[in-house]
C-alpha positions as CSV (number, residue, x, y, z in Angstrom):
1,M,0.1,-0.1,0.0
2,N,1.2,3.4,-0.8
3,A,1.3,5.8,2.0
4,N,1.4,8.9,0.2
5,L,-2.0,8.2,-1.5
6,S,-4.6,10.6,-0.3
7,V,-7.9,9.4,1.1
8,Y,-9.6,10.4,-2.4
9,Q,-6.9,8.6,-4.3
10,F,-7.2,5.5,-2.3
11,H,-10.8,5.3,-2.7
12,R,-11.4,6.5,-6.2
13,P,-12.5,3.4,-8.6
14,T,-9.6,2.6,-10.9
15,G,-11.7,0.2,-13.0
16,T,-8.6,-2.6,-12.7
17,N,-11.0,-5.5,-11.6
18,L,-13.4,-4.8,-14.5
19,E,-10.9,-6.6,-17.3
20,P,-12.0,-10.2,-18.0
21,P,-9.7,-12.5,-16.6
22,K,-7.0,-13.9,-18.7
23,S,-6.2,-17.5,-19.6
24,S,-3.6,-19.2,-18.3
25,K,-2.3,-20.3,-21.8
26,P,-0.5,-17.3,-23.4
27,I,-1.5,-15.9,-26.7
28,M,1.4,-15.9,-29.3
29,T,-0.1,-13.4,-31.5
30,S,-0.1,-9.5,-31.3
31,S,-3.6,-9.1,-32.4
32,F,-7.0,-11.1,-33.1
33,E,-10.5,-10.8,-33.7
34,I,-13.5,-12.9,-33.0
35,D,-16.5,-12.4,-35.5
36,P,-19.4,-11.1,-33.8
37,E,-21.5,-13.4,-35.5
38,Y,-19.7,-16.1,-34.0
39,I,-20.4,-14.8,-30.5
40,E,-23.9,-14.6,-31.5
41,F,-23.9,-18.2,-32.5
42,V,-22.4,-19.2,-29.1
43,Q,-25.0,-17.2,-27.4
44,K,-27.9,-19.0,-29.1
45,Q,-27.2,-22.2,-27.2
46,R,-26.7,-20.6,-23.5
47,F,-26.9,-22.6,-20.3
48,S,-29.1,-20.9,-17.5
49,R,-29.4,-23.6,-14.9
50,E,-33.4,-23.3,-15.3
51,G,-35.6,-26.3,-15.8
52,E,-34.1,-29.9,-17.1
53,E,-31.0,-28.3,-18.6
54,N,-28.1,-30.6,-18.6
55,P,-24.3,-29.3,-18.2
56,Y,-22.7,-32.4,-20.4
57,T,-25.2,-31.8,-23.0
58,H,-24.3,-27.8,-23.0
59,L,-20.6,-28.5,-23.0
60,R,-20.9,-31.0,-26.0
61,E,-22.6,-28.4,-28.0
62,F,-20.0,-25.7,-26.7
63,Y,-17.3,-27.8,-27.8
64,R,-18.8,-28.4,-31.4
65,V,-19.1,-24.8,-31.9
66,C,-15.5,-23.7,-30.9
67,D,-14.3,-26.6,-33.3
68,L,-15.4,-24.7,-36.0
69,L,-13.0,-21.5,-35.2
70,R,-9.3,-21.4,-35.1
71,I,-7.2,-18.3,-34.5
72,E,-3.3,-18.6,-35.1
73,G,-1.3,-17.9,-31.9
74,M,-4.2,-19.0,-29.8
75,S,-4.9,-22.3,-28.1
76,D,-8.0,-24.3,-28.1
77,E,-8.4,-23.7,-24.4
78,T,-7.8,-20.2,-24.5
79,L,-10.4,-19.9,-27.1
80,K,-12.9,-22.0,-25.0
81,W,-11.7,-19.9,-21.9
82,K,-12.7,-16.4,-23.9
83,L,-16.1,-17.8,-25.5
84,F,-17.6,-19.7,-22.3
85,P,-19.0,-16.7,-20.6
86,F,-21.2,-16.0,-23.8
87,S,-22.6,-19.4,-23.5
88,L,-23.8,-18.7,-19.9
89,T,-27.1,-16.7,-18.7
90,G,-29.0,-16.2,-15.6
91,K,-28.0,-18.2,-12.5
92,A,-25.1,-19.7,-14.1
93,R,-23.8,-16.7,-15.5
94,H,-23.9,-15.5,-12.0
95,W,-21.9,-18.6,-10.4
96,Y,-19.2,-17.8,-13.3
97,K,-18.7,-14.3,-12.1
98,H,-18.0,-15.7,-8.6
99,K,-15.9,-18.6,-9.4
100,V,-13.7,-17.6,-12.5
101,G,-11.3,-15.6,-10.3
102,S,-10.5,-18.3,-8.4
103,V,-9.3,-20.6,-11.1
104,H,-6.1,-18.9,-12.3
105,G,-7.0,-18.8,-15.9
106,D,-7.0,-22.7,-16.1
107,W,-10.1,-23.7,-18.6
108,K,-9.7,-27.4,-17.2
109,E,-10.5,-26.2,-13.7
110,L,-13.2,-24.1,-14.6
111,Y,-14.7,-26.9,-16.9
112,N,-14.5,-29.5,-14.0
113,N,-15.8,-26.8,-11.4
114,F,-19.0,-26.3,-13.8
115,L,-19.8,-29.8,-14.2
116,F,-19.2,-30.5,-10.6
117,K,-21.6,-27.4,-9.7
118,Y,-24.5,-28.3,-12.0
119,F,-24.2,-32.4,-12.1
120,P,-23.1,-33.6,-8.3
121,I,-22.0,-36.9,-7.4
122,S,-25.7,-37.6,-6.3
123,K,-26.7,-37.0,-9.9
124,V,-23.9,-39.2,-11.0
125,A,-25.1,-42.3,-8.9
126,E,-28.6,-41.7,-9.9
127,L,-27.7,-41.7,-13.6
128,R,-25.9,-45.0,-12.7
129,R,-28.9,-46.4,-11.2
130,E,-31.1,-45.5,-14.1
131,I,-28.7,-47.1,-16.7
132,I,-28.4,-50.4,-14.5
133,S,-32.3,-50.8,-13.9
134,F,-33.4,-49.7,-17.7
135,R,-36.5,-51.1,-18.7
136,Q,-38.4,-50.9,-22.0
137,L,-41.7,-49.0,-21.8
138,Q,-44.9,-50.5,-23.0
139,E,-45.7,-50.2,-26.6
140,E,-42.2,-48.8,-27.1
141,S,-40.1,-49.9,-30.1
142,L,-37.0,-51.4,-30.0
143,G,-35.5,-48.2,-32.0
144,K,-36.9,-46.0,-29.5
145,S,-35.6,-48.3,-26.5
146,W,-32.0,-47.9,-28.0
147,D,-32.1,-44.3,-28.6
148,C,-33.3,-43.3,-25.2
149,F,-30.7,-45.8,-23.4
150,I,-27.8,-44.3,-25.7
151,N,-28.9,-40.7,-24.8
152,L,-28.9,-41.7,-21.3
153,T,-25.5,-42.8,-21.2
154,L,-24.4,-39.5,-22.8
155,T,-26.4,-37.2,-20.2
156,G,-23.4,-37.6,-17.6
157,P,-19.6,-38.4,-17.1
158,K,-18.1,-41.6,-18.3
159,L,-19.0,-44.2,-15.6
160,S,-16.3,-46.5,-16.5
161,I,-18.9,-49.0,-17.5
162,P,-17.7,-51.4,-20.2
163,Q,-19.6,-51.7,-23.4
164,E,-20.1,-55.5,-22.5
165,V,-22.0,-54.4,-19.4
166,L,-23.9,-51.5,-20.9
167,L,-25.4,-54.0,-23.4
168,I,-26.3,-56.5,-21.0
169,H,-28.5,-54.0,-19.1
170,F,-30.0,-52.7,-22.2
171,F,-30.8,-56.3,-23.5
172,E,-32.2,-57.5,-20.1
173,G,-34.5,-54.4,-19.9
174,L,-36.0,-55.3,-23.1
175,S,-39.5,-57.2,-23.6
176,R,-39.6,-61.1,-24.3
177,E,-40.1,-60.6,-27.7
178,N,-37.6,-58.3,-28.5
179,K,-34.9,-60.3,-26.9
180,Q,-36.1,-63.3,-29.1
181,T,-35.6,-60.8,-32.0
182,L,-32.2,-60.1,-31.2
183,N,-31.4,-63.6,-30.4
184,T,-32.7,-64.7,-33.8
185,A,-30.7,-62.0,-35.7
186,S,-27.5,-63.0,-33.9
187,R,-28.2,-66.8,-34.8
188,G,-28.1,-67.9,-31.5
189,S,-27.8,-65.5,-28.7
190,I,-26.3,-61.9,-28.9
191,Y,-24.3,-62.7,-25.6
192,H,-22.0,-64.9,-27.9
193,L,-21.2,-61.7,-30.4
194,P,-18.2,-59.3,-29.5
195,A,-19.4,-56.1,-28.0
196,S,-19.0,-54.2,-31.2
197,E,-20.8,-56.6,-33.2
198,A,-23.8,-56.7,-30.7
199,R,-23.9,-52.8,-30.8
200,D,-23.8,-53.0,-34.7
201,L,-26.6,-55.5,-34.6
202,I,-28.8,-53.3,-32.7
203,D,-28.3,-50.2,-34.6
204,S,-29.0,-52.1,-37.7
205,L,-32.4,-53.3,-36.4
206,S,-33.2,-50.0,-34.8
207,A,-32.4,-48.4,-38.2
208,K,-34.6,-50.8,-40.0
209,F,-37.5,-50.6,-37.8
210,P,-37.4,-47.6,-35.8
211,S,-41.3,-47.5,-34.9
212,I,-42.1,-51.0,-34.8
213,Y,-43.6,-52.0,-31.4
214,I,-43.5,-56.2,-30.6
215,P,-46.1,-56.5,-27.9
216,E,-45.3,-58.4,-24.7
217,K,-48.0,-61.0,-25.6
218,E,-51.1,-61.1,-28.2
219,K,-54.4,-59.9,-26.8
220,E,-56.1,-63.0,-25.5
221,P,-59.2,-64.0,-27.8
222,I,-62.7,-63.0,-26.4
223,P,-64.5,-66.0,-25.0
224,R,-67.2,-67.6,-27.1
225,Q,-70.0,-66.5,-24.6
226,E,-68.8,-63.0,-24.5
227,E,-68.5,-63.0,-28.4
228,E,-72.2,-64.4,-28.6
229,V,-73.4,-61.5,-26.2
230,S,-71.8,-59.0,-28.1
231,I,-73.0,-60.0,-31.4
232,S,-76.4,-60.3,-30.0
233,R,-76.4,-56.9,-28.5
234,S,-76.2,-55.5,-32.1
235,Q,-79.7,-57.4,-33.0
236,P,-83.1,-55.8,-32.2
237,L,-84.1,-56.8,-28.8
238,Q,-87.5,-58.3,-29.8
239,S,-85.9,-60.7,-32.4
240,Q,-83.3,-61.6,-29.9
241,T,-85.8,-62.6,-27.1
242,L,-88.0,-64.5,-29.5
243,A,-85.2,-66.4,-30.9
244,I,-84.2,-67.7,-27.4
245,D,-87.6,-68.1,-25.8
246,P,-90.8,-67.8,-27.4
247,K,-92.0,-66.0,-24.2
248,P,-90.6,-62.7,-24.6
249,S,-88.6,-61.7,-21.4
250,I,-86.4,-58.8,-20.4
251,P,-82.7,-59.9,-20.5
252,Q,-80.6,-59.5,-17.6
253,N,-78.0,-57.3,-19.4
254,F,-80.6,-54.7,-20.8
255,P,-82.1,-52.0,-18.4
256,R,-86.1,-52.6,-18.0
257,E,-88.0,-50.0,-19.8
258,E,-89.9,-47.7,-18.1
């Protein structure tokens, strides 16, 4: 602290803290420019932490956008560091302002803090349970179930679950008929195929029949007695009763006439 500063000089604003934090990776170019239209493109896919937004989905889309731009003399990490705040809004942008100063310009540390904030360990455990207990919904096609399962595995971090184990959980969650379809297509049992071939087989069947539903069991036929009743109800009341009994009577299945 400079002891020669006046009270006014000590308290007057300098604007030093208004500059955006710099990346830990040096920029090896004297000048650069990021097209404003590119920034607008980043802002169209912003994360606010409202509703059911997923931080992993957001970062995957953010990475795809960043891969479209290259600036000579600037590392990919520095580019992401500079563009990332433009992809946030609302509560997420408020979190960024409080957190960015403590990561010392390190993109990976900011990246990890963001994921840990909005996808904590409790959600990771919940995601693992959903994958392990996956079940095909009633009247859901094989293709739809496969899409849902793949999307489920992409909504969080890598869980270190081998492909072989993932395929078992998916297969065991299918209906009996869909299991039979996959086993037939694999000429025996899908468990006898390598994981890559089993996945290709499911992809192939899902692409060919994306919306076909194989029911758990066919509807049971209507009992003969109920069938006769349903047919007889379509006949006029008088002819029906006379055909059964020469003395007209009021059937029990019909309301009495006033």
